[in-house]
C-alpha positions in Angstrom: 107.7 112.2 124.4 105.6 114.3 122.0 104.8 113.5 118.3 107.5 115.8 116.9 110.4 114.3 118.8 113.1 112.2 117.1 112.4 108.5 117.4 115.6 107.1 115.9 114.1 106.0 112.6 115.1 107.7 109.4 113.2 105.5 106.9 110.0 106.1 105.1 107.6 103.3 103.9 106.9 103.2 100.2 103.2 102.5 99.4 101.7 102.3 95.9 98.4 104.2 95.9 97.3 103.2 92.4 97.0 106.8 91.2 97.7 107.2 87.5 100.3 110.0 87.1 101.1 109.4 83.4 104.6 107.9 84.0 105.6 110.7 86.4 106.7 109.8 90.0 104.7 111.6 92.7 105.7 111.7 96.3 103.1 112.3 99.0 104.5 113.2 102.4 102.6 114.5 105.4 103.5 118.1 106.3 104.4 117.0 109.9 106.9 114.4 108.6 110.4 114.8 109.9 111.8 115.2 106.4 109.4 118.0 105.5 110.2 119.8 108.8 114.0 119.4 108.5 114.2 120.3 104.8 111.6 123.0 104.8 109.5 121.5 102.1 106.4 123.5 101.1 103.3 122.7 99.0 104.2 121.2 95.6 107.9 121.2 96.2 110.0 119.4 93.6 112.3 116.8 95.2 114.8 114.3 93.8 114.7 110.7 95.2 116.0 107.4 94.0 
């Protein structure tokens, strides 16, 4: 099984990094994350989450 294969998990772990973003939510996702690959996200993409 390679690193890009589906592993049955569709959850991400939320981690507070302590970065001051002036009340704006910032989402950091690795470019090899299954969500980035499936949705075609690029650098500085705007996403809606909740």
